[in-house]
C-alpha angles and dihedrals in degrees: 000000000000112000089240098060095100095049088047091054093046093052092046093048093051093049090047090049091056090053093048094048090056088062097036114109088004101100099245119199108279136188138170124257125220091270090056093250119130126249126183139198086257092060091052096045092049091046092051093048092049093048092050094048100041100042091044087057095040108024092167094059124097124239131227117168132158091232100042127083112261113268110196092196087080087077089065094054124091091211126041137178110230116188151152110213091206115009107196099032093170091056090046091053092048089056094248124144101229099091123109146196106232119198131170140168113215123197121189090348096308127100114245103173130021144177129187107186125188105189095182091055099037091239125140117179115191137177147175124180087272098061150323129248142186113212087338098310120111118254131201134191120248120266097223107143104191130069095214106089093008117141110242133188110205141123121263093257091064091069097057107130094235089070094059142063085199122001108221121225095257127179097236129208137149144217121189094224113075089200091055091050090057091046090052088053091052090051092052093244090123131023102217138023121191144161120185097195126073111298117214114230093230089059097049112025097087096037092047092059093044091052095044093048088051090057105273127135105229120192142142118272090273092056094254123141114260119247121195136205088042126160092246093048092215142078129222094262126296135255119187130176140114109302096258095049091042091056093050093047090050089052090053094051119094 
């Protein structure tokens, strides 16, 4: 990884954020994709701007974005950009603030540089393998050891009883952006982040590095290490918490 990958991602995220904010709360043209999820003109404009800037700077890197056509040549590249131009599109379209631009560089299947940028909130989470930061200040995951009473960011489906041997008494909350959920974990604002359905790489690559570099253990729902730039483009869910809490949550899962 070139030493300048993180500054490159930060600059690109801020430029993309400026583009997105011009559309935000302005009723951009919107349509539904084949999977019944919304996409807007803002998503596409941000994706195009990011692709132009990042691949011009790193023409040898692969490209995996939620809003770009699949390019199988990425599988032949050692490094790959993995990104979601606007993570939390529904929140973006409702005029809410909790949407993010999620950018990562992956090398050999592992993230090496990451940015989760929330322009509407003035928050920029960044990470390399050496550490994680919010607006330049170091962040660290919480040290809470026990699932009962732990603060968790997850969607409602994750609490269905069939997923659990014993469902802990969590304090539950939610954020539409998966990347923001992982960033909140890294910051210590929540104790656990999980999703028990397939997790798209563009949603989790940046946040996974930010959380891990802040002290979290980040795995799929089976406890296996995550690997990115995969043919399937998704992991079998995601569980992220400090190592002690992670182990206890894994024990509680069916």
